[in-house]
N, CA and C atoms as a LAMMPS dump frame, in Angstrom:
ITEM: TIMESTEP
0
ITEM: NUMBER OF ATOMS
243
ITEM: BOX BOUNDS ff ff ff
-5.0000000000000000e+02 5.0000000000000000e+02
-5.0000000000000000e+02 5.0000000000000000e+02
-5.0000000000000000e+02 5.0000000000000000e+02
ITEM: ATOMS id mol type element x y z
1 1 1 N -147.414 -404.51 -54.315
2 1 2 C -148.006 -403.191 -54.421
3 1 3 C -147.199 -402.186 -53.596
4 2 1 N -146.726 -402.651 -52.43
5 2 2 C -145.963 -401.763 -51.559
6 2 3 C -144.689 -401.278 -52.248
7 3 1 N -143.985 -402.194 -52.886
8 3 2 C -142.738 -401.82 -53.546
9 3 3 C -142.994 -400.961 -54.779
10 4 1 N -144.082 -401.218 -55.476
11 4 2 C -144.448 -400.37 -56.617
12 4 3 C -144.689 -398.946 -56.163
13 5 1 N -145.397 -398.768 -55.042
14 5 2 C -145.667 -397.431 -54.526
15 5 3 C -144.382 -396.724 -54.111
16 6 1 N -143.49 -397.444 -53.469
17 6 2 C -142.232 -396.837 -53.03
18 6 3 C -141.377 -396.424 -54.223
19 7 1 N -141.248 -397.316 -55.185
20 7 2 C -140.419 -397.028 -56.36
21 7 3 C -141.007 -395.893 -57.182
22 8 1 N -142.324 -395.899 -57.372
23 8 2 C -142.941 -394.837 -58.161
24 8 3 C -142.855 -393.489 -57.439
25 9 1 N -142.972 -393.482 -56.111
26 9 2 C -142.837 -392.227 -55.373
27 9 3 C -141.412 -391.684 -55.49
28 10 1 N -140.438 -392.571 -55.377
29 10 2 C -139.048 -392.128 -55.525
30 10 3 C -138.785 -391.596 -56.928
31 11 1 N -139.349 -392.257 -57.937
32 11 2 C -139.174 -391.783 -59.314
33 11 3 C -139.798 -390.4 -59.497
34 12 1 N -140.964 -390.177 -58.92
35 12 2 C -141.617 -388.872 -59.021
36 12 3 C -140.795 -387.817 -58.288
37 13 1 N -140.295 -388.147 -57.095
38 13 2 C -139.495 -387.191 -56.33
39 13 3 C -138.194 -386.846 -57.067
40 14 1 N -137.574 -387.835 -57.688
41 14 2 C -136.342 -387.582 -58.443
42 14 3 C -136.629 -386.711 -59.657
43 15 1 N -137.752 -386.951 -60.316
44 15 2 C -138.102 -386.152 -61.489
45 15 3 C -138.38 -384.7 -61.11
46 16 1 N -139.066 -384.483 -59.986
47 16 2 C -139.305 -383.111 -59.526
48 16 3 C -137.977 -382.441 -59.179
49 17 1 N -137.126 -383.146 -58.489
50 17 2 C -135.816 -382.587 -58.122
51 17 3 C -135.002 -382.24 -59.36
52 18 1 N -135.011 -383.12 -60.333
53 18 2 C -134.289 -382.855 -61.577
54 18 3 C -134.888 -381.654 -62.309
55 19 1 N -136.205 -381.527 -62.265
56 19 2 C -136.851 -380.37 -62.882
57 19 3 C -136.442 -379.063 -62.227
58 20 1 N -136.309 -379.052 -60.911
59 20 2 C -135.829 -377.856 -60.226
60 20 3 C -134.34 -377.612 -60.494
61 21 1 N -133.579 -378.673 -60.662
62 21 2 C -132.147 -378.54 -60.898
63 21 3 C -131.855 -377.929 -62.266
64 22 1 N -132.576 -378.342 -63.293
65 22 2 C -132.3 -377.831 -64.638
66 22 3 C -133.12 -376.601 -64.979
67 23 1 N -133.954 -376.133 -64.066
68 23 2 C -134.848 -375.024 -64.358
69 23 3 C -134.125 -373.759 -64.841
70 24 1 N -133.034 -373.316 -64.202
71 24 2 C -132.402 -372.086 -64.706
72 24 3 C -131.847 -372.21 -66.121
73 25 1 N -131.401 -373.395 -66.497
74 25 2 C -130.802 -373.566 -67.82
75 25 3 C -131.855 -373.685 -68.919
76 26 1 N -132.8 -374.57 -68.724
77 26 2 C -133.82 -374.808 -69.741
78 26 3 C -135.185 -374.675 -69.065
79 27 1 N -135.742 -373.479 -69.097
80 27 2 C -136.944 -373.159 -68.325
81 27 3 C -138.135 -374.022 -68.721
82 28 1 N -138.374 -374.227 -70.003
83 28 2 C -139.549 -374.984 -70.428
84 28 3 C -139.443 -376.458 -70.07
85 29 1 N -138.278 -377.047 -70.205
86 29 2 C -138.115 -378.461 -69.895
87 29 3 C -138.257 -378.701 -68.391
88 30 1 N -137.7 -377.815 -67.571
89 30 2 C -137.813 -377.951 -66.117
90 30 3 C -139.25 -377.831 -65.647
91 31 1 N -139.967 -376.837 -66.158
92 31 2 C -141.375 -376.67 -65.777
93 31 3 C -142.221 -377.853 -66.24
94 32 1 N -141.908 -378.379 -67.411
95 32 2 C -142.648 -379.541 -67.92
96 32 3 C -142.445 -380.75 -67.008
97 33 1 N -141.202 -381.009 -66.609
98 33 2 C -140.929 -382.148 -65.731
99 33 3 C -141.603 -381.986 -64.376
100 34 1 N -141.58 -380.785 -63.834
101 34 2 C -142.241 -380.535 -62.55
102 34 3 C -143.744 -380.732 -62.686
103 35 1 N -144.328 -380.222 -63.739
104 35 2 C -145.773 -380.345 -63.943
105 35 3 C -146.22 -381.783 -64.142
106 36 1 N -145.5 -382.523 -64.949
107 36 2 C -145.843 -383.932 -65.173
108 36 3 C -145.699 -384.721 -63.886
109 37 1 N -144.668 -384.427 -63.109
110 37 2 C -144.449 -385.151 -61.854
111 37 3 C -145.55 -384.877 -60.844
112 38 1 N -145.957 -383.624 -60.723
113 38 2 C -147.031 -383.283 -59.788
114 38 3 C -148.347 -383.917 -60.238
115 39 1 N -148.615 -383.89 -61.533
116 39 2 C -149.834 -384.517 -62.044
117 39 3 C -149.819 -386.028 -61.805
118 40 1 N -148.673 -386.659 -62.021
119 40 2 C -148.562 -388.104 -61.774
120 40 3 C -148.741 -388.415 -60.301
121 41 1 N -148.217 -387.556 -59.449
122 41 2 C -148.352 -387.772 -58.016
123 41 3 C -149.818 -387.752 -57.6
124 42 1 N -150.577 -386.787 -58.061
125 42 2 C -151.947 -386.636 -57.596
126 42 3 C -152.973 -387.445 -58.381
127 43 1 N -152.725 -387.725 -59.641
128 43 2 C -153.722 -388.438 -60.432
129 43 3 C -153.423 -389.925 -60.613
130 44 1 N -152.194 -390.348 -60.348
131 44 2 C -151.836 -391.756 -60.493
132 44 3 C -151.439 -392.36 -59.146
133 45 1 N -150.416 -391.768 -58.521
134 45 2 C -149.867 -392.361 -57.3
135 45 3 C -150.842 -392.288 -56.119
136 46 1 N -151.466 -391.147 -55.911
137 46 2 C -152.347 -390.976 -54.751
138 46 3 C -153.558 -391.911 -54.778
139 47 1 N -154.294 -392.086 -55.893
140 47 2 C -155.402 -393.049 -55.878
141 47 3 C -154.949 -394.492 -55.637
142 48 1 N -153.795 -394.87 -56.199
143 48 2 C -153.29 -396.222 -55.954
144 48 3 C -152.92 -396.387 -54.484
145 49 1 N -152.311 -395.366 -53.896
146 49 2 C -151.95 -395.408 -52.481
147 49 3 C -153.189 -395.521 -51.593
148 50 1 N -154.203 -394.734 -51.882
149 50 2 C -155.435 -394.779 -51.085
150 50 3 C -156.106 -396.14 -51.218
151 51 1 N -156.16 -396.677 -52.42
152 51 2 C -156.737 -398.005 -52.606
153 51 3 C -155.953 -399.054 -51.823
154 52 1 N -154.639 -398.983 -51.881
155 52 2 C -153.791 -399.958 -51.183
156 52 3 C -154.021 -399.899 -49.67
157 53 1 N -154.188 -398.724 -49.112
158 53 2 C -154.353 -398.592 -47.669
159 53 3 C -155.751 -398.987 -47.189
160 54 1 N -156.775 -398.862 -48.048
161 54 2 C -158.15 -399.095 -47.619
162 54 3 C -158.759 -400.379 -48.162
163 55 1 N -158.037 -401.201 -48.885
164 55 2 C -158.655 -402.333 -49.58
165 55 3 C -159.217 -403.403 -48.647
166 56 1 N -158.675 -403.612 -47.47
167 56 2 C -159.147 -404.66 -46.569
168 56 3 C -159.925 -404.124 -45.373
169 57 1 N -160.427 -402.928 -45.469
170 57 2 C -161.121 -402.334 -44.328
171 57 3 C -162.616 -402.27 -44.597
172 58 1 N -163.353 -402.266 -43.515
173 58 2 C -164.801 -402.185 -43.619
174 58 3 C -165.248 -400.768 -43.263
175 59 1 N -166.133 -400.22 -44.08
176 59 2 C -166.62 -398.875 -43.81
177 59 3 C -167.503 -398.837 -42.569
178 60 1 N -168.072 -399.963 -42.192
179 60 2 C -168.925 -400.005 -41.009
180 60 3 C -168.132 -399.716 -39.729
181 61 1 N -166.846 -400.012 -39.741
182 61 2 C -166.018 -399.741 -38.563
183 61 3 C -165.854 -398.252 -38.313
184 62 1 N -166.032 -397.427 -39.334
185 62 2 C -165.803 -395.992 -39.222
186 62 3 C -167.097 -395.179 -39.213
187 63 1 N -168.235 -395.842 -39.233
188 63 2 C -169.515 -395.145 -39.205
189 63 3 C -170.03 -395.079 -37.771
190 64 1 N -170.71 -394.004 -37.448
191 64 2 C -171.279 -393.865 -36.114
192 64 3 C -172.641 -394.56 -36.06
193 65 1 N -172.599 -395.815 -35.734
194 65 2 C -173.819 -396.578 -35.539
195 65 3 C -174.016 -396.782 -34.043
196 66 1 N -175.179 -397.261 -33.662
197 66 2 C -175.466 -397.46 -32.247
198 66 3 C -174.476 -398.447 -31.621
199 67 1 N -174.137 -399.501 -32.347
200 67 2 C -173.201 -400.485 -31.816
201 67 3 C -171.809 -399.878 -31.596
202 68 1 N -171.346 -399.07 -32.545
203 68 2 C -170.028 -398.462 -32.393
204 68 3 C -170.006 -397.424 -31.274
205 69 1 N -171.08 -396.702 -31.106
206 69 2 C -171.153 -395.738 -30.004
207 69 3 C -171.119 -396.473 -28.671
208 70 1 N -171.83 -397.602 -28.585
209 70 2 C -171.801 -398.398 -27.35
210 70 3 C -170.401 -398.941 -27.077
211 71 1 N -169.691 -399.382 -28.127
212 71 2 C -168.315 -399.872 -27.962
213 71 3 C -167.41 -398.766 -27.428
214 72 1 N -167.558 -397.567 -27.98
215 72 2 C -166.723 -396.451 -27.534
216 72 3 C -167.009 -396.115 -26.073
217 73 1 N -168.271 -396.171 -25.676
218 73 2 C -168.619 -395.877 -24.274
219 73 3 C -168.049 -396.949 -23.343
220 74 1 N -168.106 -398.212 -23.761
221 74 2 C -167.551 -399.284 -22.943
222 74 3 C -166.039 -399.148 -22.804
223 75 1 N -165.365 -398.854 -23.887
224 75 2 C -163.906 -398.683 -23.837
225 75 3 C -163.519 -397.472 -22.991
226 76 1 N -164.327 -396.406 -23.067
227 76 2 C -164.049 -395.221 -22.256
228 76 3 C -164.243 -395.472 -20.783
229 77 1 N -165.245 -396.257 -20.448
230 77 2 C -165.479 -396.551 -19.039
231 77 3 C -164.402 -397.487 -18.485
232 78 1 N -163.854 -398.369 -19.309
233 78 2 C -162.769 -399.258 -18.868
234 78 3 C -161.495 -398.466 -18.614
235 79 1 N -161.237 -397.441 -19.423
236 79 2 C -160.021 -396.645 -19.239
237 79 3 C -160.113 -395.787 -17.98
238 80 1 N -161.307 -395.379 -17.603
239 80 2 C -161.458 -394.514 -16.426
240 80 3 C -161.329 -395.287 -15.129
241 81 1 N -161.442 -396.615 -15.173
242 81 2 C -161.342 -397.408 -13.948
243 81 3 C -159.95 -397.579 -13.546
């Protein structure tokens, strides 16, 4: 998954760059490539990236529950000593 994300991001970045490069010559083709690349970045690449980064995490670790507040207070008191 990591390599897929890297390769797809590079492909999107190259396509955007190419769209800016050919923009003065062929305005419609350049704008189309830029638009498709931005749409792919936000509607395809970003959800896959977010899923990849959060798939093994527990939401309870990030919620403010009484146990987590107590843990934070204990860790804070240890750092102050």
